[in-house]
C-alpha positions, -999 to 999 in steps of 0.1 A, spaced: 369 856 -200 360 859 -235 333 834 -247 355 827 -281 385 813 -261 378 787 -239 407 764 -229 397 729 -236 410 700 -214 403 670 -237 395 632 -225 405 601 -244 386 569 -249 386 536 -270 361 529 -291 362 493 -294 370 465 -267 410 455 -267 426 429 -246 464 423 -239 482 395 -224 516 393 -205 536 368 -186 555 378 -156 569 351 -134 545 327 -145 520 346 -136 493 357 -166 480 393 -167 450 395 -190 440 429 -196 401 436 -209 393 473 -218 360 487 -229 344 520 -234 320 527 -211 299 558 -207 278 550 -173 278 534 -144 255 509 -154 276 499 -185 308 500 -168 295 472 -141 278 450 -168 314 449 -182 331 439 -153 306 413 -142 306 400 -175 347 396 -177 349 385 -144 322 358 -149 342 346 -180 376 344 -163 356 330 -130 380 301 -122 413 327 -123 429 337 -95 418 375 -95 395 397 -118 408 433 -105 388 464 -115 391 502 -122 368 523 -141 368 560 -148 336 582 -156 321 618 -163 328 643 -190 360 655 -164 370 614 -154 356 628 -117 335 598 -113 361 567 -106 367 534 -82 386 504 -82 391 468 -67 420 448 -55 396 420 -55 416 403 -30 453 410 -38 469 431 -14 456 461 -5 464 490 -32 486 471 -54 461 463 -82 432 484 -83 447 516 -79 479 513 -102 452 504 -126 430 536 -121 464 557 -119 474 546 -152 446 552 -173 441 589 -154 479 591 -164 463 590 -203 436 616 -194 411 586 -198 379 588 -191 340 564 -201 365 537 -196 368 503 -179 394 480 -174 398 444 -159 429 427 -148 428 391 -148 453 374 -131 459 336 -131 483 332 -104 513 310 -114 530 296 -81 556 326 -77 552 356 -54 559 394 -67 554 411 -39 541 444 -31 564 460 -58 560 440 -84 526 433 -79 518 472 -88 546 473 -115 528 445 -131 492 455 -128 502 490 -144 522 473 -174 488 452 -179 473 483 -182 496 501 -200 500 476 -229 466 480 -234 461 519 -235 491 515 -259 480 489 -281 461 515 -306 451 550 -307 430 564 -279 398 584 -293 395 622 -283 362 628 -263 342 654 -278 313 675 -265 293 687 -297 261 708 -307 245 696 -336 234 726 -362 206 721 -390 209 748 -415 188 755 -444 208 778 -468 202 787 -505 225 776 -535 237 808 -540 252 819 -506 259 779 -496 299 780 -505 302 815 -485 287 797 -457 309 764 -457 338 790 -462 326 809 -427 323 775 -407 348 752 -420 374 760 -394 345 753 -362 333 722 -383 337 688 -362 317 671 -392 290 675 -417 262 647 -407 241 651 -437 233 674 -467 197 672 -487 193 689 -516 159 702 -529 146 737 -537 177 750 -510 205 725 -494 201 715 -460 234 708 -437 231 685 -405 264 698 -393 286 689 -358 308 718 -344 324 718 -306 307 730 -278 334 751 -273 329 772 -309 291 770 -301 290 810 -293 309 823 -323 291 801 -348 259 813 -330 266 848 -340 276 843 -372 245 820 -381 222 846 -365 236 876 -382 233 857 -416 197 847 -405 189 883 -397 198 892 -433 176 863 -448 208 843 -460 196 811 -439 177 795 -413 194 777 -389 181 755 -355 206 743 -332 196 714 -308 205 726 -275 219 691 -266 253 686 -265 266 654 -270 300 631 -264 312 616 -297 345 597 -304 369 616 -327 
């Protein structure tokens, strides 16, 4: 496979906690959703929201973790099996989400919704919260430190601009020092380009070997 051609399947999350409320046949469903990039953070969030709503009838939850969304779990928290946690999880997965945790708090209003009604209610609660704002793309990145002369700086930036996620920092002394982030999928091509310029004495660079996930 050509290392310059990598198919990237992006995943999404949210940047800040968000909450929505819907009322269905006198039952109130409150969905609270938060970014969580570890099992510890997901469990801590679920515990916190459940404790804040300990008088509620149910606090059902679901989370998805991992770079490819391959770690996930959910709970019906006392609702009939398969009517709450799984619909919540399915709804988040249908939006290609990961690093996300959600709790739907239900205050029972005295009218039973039935299995289909519960599934639809928990799906709608999560869907409304997802659609409350634009989702953030999760990007795997590499950070590169580049030292370049003033005379070659414009050429360098024009060559790498199509691969940049962002320029994190730039300092100006006797030379220019850029700290840049690029998507991991572009690293092989950028590494070759910078290595060629370095061999010609045009610049010096150091790629930090850690790939991070950032919110775009």
